[in-house]
Backbone bond lengths (Angstrom), bond angles and torsions (degrees), N, CA, C in turn:
res aa  C-N    CA-C-N  psi(-1)  N-CA   C-N-CA  omega(-1)  CA-C   N-CA-C  phi
1 C - - - 1.458 - - 1.531 108.74 -
2 N 1.289 117.06 123.86 1.459 121.37 177.94 1.514 109.67 -89.51
3 T 1.310 116.13 129.86 1.447 121.83 176.17 1.511 108.09 -113.82
4 H 1.305 115.74 125.51 1.453 120.97 178.71 1.524 108.78 -116.95
5 I 1.309 116.55 129.31 1.458 121.61 173.96 1.510 106.46 -117.33
6 W 1.301 115.42 118.97 1.452 121.06 -176.21 1.528 110.17 -113.78
7 T 1.311 116.41 133.16 1.454 121.92 162.54 1.515 103.62 -105.72
8 V 1.311 115.59 113.59 1.456 120.90 -166.77 1.516 111.05 -112.93
9 K 1.311 116.59 135.24 1.458 122.54 171.71 1.519 107.80 -93.86
10 I 1.301 115.82 126.36 1.454 120.47 -179.34 1.524 108.87 -81.52
11 P 1.339 117.79 135.75 1.466 119.87 177.61 1.521 111.84 -57.11
12 E 1.315 116.75 153.71 1.470 122.29 -178.08 1.525 112.26 -53.04
13 T 1.320 117.54 -46.58 1.460 120.75 178.40 1.516 108.79 -124.15
14 M 1.305 114.81 150.98 1.457 120.04 177.73 1.530 108.19 -125.37
15 D 1.321 116.62 36.96 1.454 121.25 -177.21 1.528 113.01 -84.84
16 D 1.303 117.59 -26.96 1.460 122.54 -177.39 1.527 109.42 -85.83
17 P 1.337 118.46 117.50 1.469 120.62 -178.85 1.531 113.37 -56.16
18 E 1.317 117.62 -34.32 1.463 120.30 178.92 1.528 110.70 -66.89
19 E 1.336 116.51 -39.04 1.465 120.72 177.69 1.526 110.02 -64.15
20 V 1.320 116.57 -42.14 1.466 121.10 178.30 1.524 109.93 -61.97
21 A 1.321 117.23 -45.30 1.469 121.08 -179.40 1.524 111.43 -62.16
22 Q 1.327 116.79 -43.25 1.466 120.57 179.96 1.527 110.66 -65.51
23 F 1.316 116.16 -43.01 1.463 121.46 -179.94 1.530 110.83 -62.40
24 T 1.322 116.67 -47.91 1.458 119.51 -176.71 1.525 112.65 -71.37
25 S 1.322 117.81 -29.15 1.459 119.31 -178.35 1.526 112.19 -62.15
26 T 1.332 117.71 -27.10 1.463 120.73 178.68 1.521 111.93 -77.85
27 L 1.306 117.41 -11.90 1.459 121.22 -173.52 1.525 114.77 -100.00
28 F 1.320 118.14 -9.73 1.454 120.41 -169.81 1.514 115.20 -74.57
29 N 1.324 119.63 -12.54 1.462 121.21 179.73 1.519 112.60 -114.29
30 S 1.300 117.39 15.05 1.465 121.56 -178.71 1.520 110.60 -91.07
31 T 1.332 116.11 137.86 1.459 119.87 177.08 1.525 111.92 -88.33
32 S 1.336 117.28 -21.33 1.454 121.39 -178.95 1.521 109.18 -142.69
33 L 1.338 116.27 130.79 1.457 121.18 178.64 1.520 109.73 -126.32
34 N 1.331 116.00 135.92 1.455 121.92 -178.80 1.526 109.29 -121.02
35 F 1.330 116.06 112.18 1.459 122.19 177.57 1.530 110.18 -117.83
36 H 1.307 118.14 35.90 1.463 122.54 -177.56 1.525 110.86 -60.30
37 S 1.327 116.88 127.22 1.474 124.61 174.64 1.526 113.35 54.32
38 E 1.298 117.50 48.68 1.468 122.20 179.60 1.525 113.43 -96.97
39 E 1.345 117.58 0.04 1.465 121.28 -177.50 1.528 110.13 51.41
40 M 1.293 115.37 49.13 1.457 123.42 -175.67 1.527 111.10 -65.02
41 S 1.302 116.30 138.41 1.459 122.16 177.30 1.526 109.91 -88.71
42 L 1.322 115.72 175.26 1.455 120.30 174.20 1.530 109.55 -60.87
43 A 1.323 117.03 -37.53 1.464 120.53 177.48 1.529 110.54 -62.02
44 G 1.324 117.49 -37.29 1.454 121.42 176.66 1.517 111.52 -65.13
45 A 1.335 116.51 -38.90 1.466 120.75 176.56 1.520 110.17 -65.03
46 R 1.324 117.32 -38.00 1.471 120.57 176.83 1.522 110.39 -64.44
47 C 1.307 116.17 -38.09 1.461 121.09 176.68 1.528 109.84 -61.41
48 L 1.322 117.19 -43.74 1.459 120.44 179.52 1.523 112.18 -68.47
49 F 1.315 117.56 -28.96 1.466 120.38 172.38 1.526 108.70 -57.23
50 S 1.319 116.07 -45.34 1.467 121.24 178.19 1.526 111.35 -62.12
51 V 1.324 116.91 -41.36 1.467 121.09 178.38 1.526 109.87 -62.35
52 L 1.326 117.26 -43.62 1.469 120.38 -179.93 1.529 111.69 -63.63
53 L 1.308 116.82 -30.38 1.463 119.88 177.64 1.520 112.64 -75.89
54 R 1.324 117.41 -39.05 1.462 121.54 -169.84 1.524 115.25 -98.28
55 N 1.319 117.86 -26.58 1.463 120.24 -177.46 1.531 108.46 -77.74
56 K 1.311 116.37 119.48 1.466 121.71 -176.72 1.522 113.38 -98.69
57 V 1.361 117.75 6.04 1.464 120.80 -179.36 1.534 113.19 -129.10
58 L 1.318 118.46 -3.58 1.461 122.15 -176.63 1.523 110.80 -66.98
59 T 1.338 116.59 123.97 1.463 120.68 178.03 1.524 112.54 -115.77
60 T 1.337 118.19 -25.67 1.464 121.40 -175.82 1.523 109.98 -130.92
61 L 1.345 115.84 130.12 1.456 121.29 179.01 1.522 108.86 -135.87
62 N 1.334 116.55 119.19 1.452 122.35 179.19 1.527 109.01 -107.39
63 L 1.328 115.93 112.42 1.467 122.10 178.04 1.522 111.25 -118.08
64 Q 1.311 117.30 23.84 1.457 121.73 -176.65 1.520 111.90 -57.24
65 D 1.345 115.64 136.30 1.464 123.94 170.74 1.528 112.86 59.99
66 N 1.334 115.73 59.77 1.460 120.98 178.59 1.521 113.34 -123.17
67 A 1.321 118.31 1.83 1.465 122.17 179.82 1.530 111.37 50.31
68 L 1.324 116.61 46.98 1.457 121.36 -179.11 1.525 112.70 -64.09
69 G 1.326 116.24 -31.05 1.451 119.78 -177.76 1.515 112.43 70.25
70 Y 1.318 113.98 -176.72 1.466 122.14 -177.13 1.529 111.77 -60.53
71 E 1.332 117.40 -48.46 1.469 120.80 -176.18 1.529 112.30 -68.34
72 G 1.329 117.50 -39.84 1.458 120.44 176.64 1.520 111.15 -65.56
73 G 1.327 116.06 -39.56 1.456 120.80 176.20 1.516 111.50 -62.02
74 E 1.311 116.56 -38.45 1.464 121.03 177.43 1.532 110.73 -60.87
75 Q 1.330 117.33 -42.98 1.461 121.41 179.44 1.534 111.39 -62.51
76 I 1.337 115.91 -44.77 1.469 120.05 -179.15 1.526 110.18 -67.48
77 A 1.335 117.55 -41.32 1.470 120.87 179.42 1.525 110.99 -62.78
78 L 1.313 116.94 -41.82 1.462 119.66 178.50 1.528 110.56 -63.30
79 G 1.333 116.43 -43.74 1.466 120.12 176.89 1.516 111.78 -61.48
80 L 1.329 116.73 -40.70 1.460 121.24 178.79 1.523 111.16 -61.62
81 S 1.311 116.29 -41.15 1.471 119.33 -177.70 1.525 112.04 -65.47
82 L 1.338 117.26 -20.45 1.469 121.58 -178.92 1.522 113.13 -104.80
83 N 1.332 117.01 -2.65 1.465 122.32 -176.91 1.529 109.93 -91.85
84 N 1.331 116.65 142.68 1.467 121.16 -178.08 1.520 114.08 -116.27
85 T 1.336 118.88 13.08 1.464 119.94 -176.71 1.520 114.15 -128.19
86 L 1.318 118.87 -24.91 1.465 121.67 -173.44 1.527 110.92 -66.21
87 T 1.346 116.03 128.72 1.468 120.89 178.19 1.523 112.20 -112.93
88 D 1.333 118.00 -22.62 1.467 122.07 -173.27 1.529 109.32 -138.09
89 L 1.341 116.61 118.97 1.464 121.83 -179.04 1.515 109.75 -131.30
90 N 1.338 116.68 121.42 1.457 122.47 178.19 1.519 108.84 -108.06
91 L 1.335 116.11 112.04 1.459 122.36 178.72 1.520 111.66 -119.71
92 S 1.329 117.93 23.14 1.458 120.04 -177.41 1.532 110.64 -63.67
93 A 1.326 115.03 148.81 1.467 123.38 175.42 1.525 112.86 57.71
94 N 1.339 116.03 56.34 1.462 120.70 -179.65 1.521 114.00 -127.32
95 D 1.326 118.16 9.09 1.476 121.66 177.79 1.520 113.00 54.16
96 I 1.327 116.29 39.07 1.460 120.89 -178.44 1.529 111.31 -73.14
97 G 1.316 116.73 -34.04 1.456 121.03 177.94 1.517 113.13 73.28
98 N 1.343 114.38 -179.38 1.468 120.44 -177.72 1.523 112.02 -65.91
99 G 1.322 116.74 -39.28 1.463 120.03 179.91 1.513 111.81 -62.81
100 G 1.330 116.60 -43.28 1.455 120.86 177.78 1.513 111.50 -65.52
101 A 1.336 116.46 -36.51 1.463 120.56 178.96 1.530 110.83 -62.80
102 L 1.319 117.26 -33.05 1.463 120.39 177.80 1.529 111.10 -64.27
103 Y 1.333 117.05 -36.66 1.462 119.83 176.09 1.531 110.90 -62.04
104 F 1.334 116.26 -37.47 1.463 119.34 179.53 1.523 111.50 -72.41
105 A 1.320 117.46 -30.65 1.466 119.51 175.52 1.529 110.07 -60.93
106 V 1.316 116.64 -42.53 1.465 121.18 178.04 1.528 110.11 -68.07
107 A 1.332 116.86 -43.55 1.475 121.30 -178.82 1.521 111.25 -61.83
108 L 1.330 117.22 -38.08 1.458 120.34 -179.38 1.529 112.04 -64.81
109 K 1.310 116.77 -31.26 1.463 119.56 176.44 1.525 110.85 -66.23
110 A 1.333 116.38 -34.23 1.467 121.15 -177.66 1.526 112.51 -83.42
111 S 1.333 117.08 -29.15 1.465 120.91 -175.50 1.519 110.83 -72.47
112 K 1.322 115.11 130.50 1.463 120.92 178.93 1.525 112.21 -100.91
113 T 1.346 117.41 -10.16 1.457 120.11 -172.07 1.521 114.69 -117.97
114 L 1.325 119.19 -24.14 1.462 120.83 -174.34 1.530 110.91 -65.48
115 T 1.328 115.93 125.03 1.464 120.74 178.84 1.522 111.78 -115.06
116 R 1.343 118.04 -14.74 1.465 121.08 -179.45 1.525 109.30 -140.96
117 L 1.340 115.82 124.27 1.457 122.50 176.76 1.515 108.70 -134.16
118 N 1.323 116.94 122.29 1.457 122.19 178.87 1.527 107.91 -107.37
119 L 1.341 116.86 112.01 1.468 123.01 177.02 1.520 110.72 -115.72
120 G 1.336 117.86 21.60 1.463 120.81 -178.48 1.515 112.80 -62.30
121 D 1.329 116.18 152.12 1.473 123.86 176.67 1.526 112.88 58.16
122 N 1.288 116.46 43.39 1.456 120.74 176.55 1.509 110.91 -115.65
């Protein structure tokens, strides 16, 4: 079993669909991804939604301190609700707010695998 742990730098812009496809294709076989303090945009959150849908081995995702906001949180929560492998998700310090937290409440009902969720400082 190959285990890949990636600390990934997100490209400056994620407007080009080909760039998004190339970026996400490297992420689909990783068991752990670390995006700590990447200043991720909403487009980056949409990219991670795609990763959560397609990656069949991802168990750990660190998105701490990315200022995802409400809309970015919505994208991650939707991806979480459709993902069947993630066990550990760190979303601390992302300005998700109460509205974003409601999306995670719904996602947690759908998730069968998540055992640890950090929503501190939101």
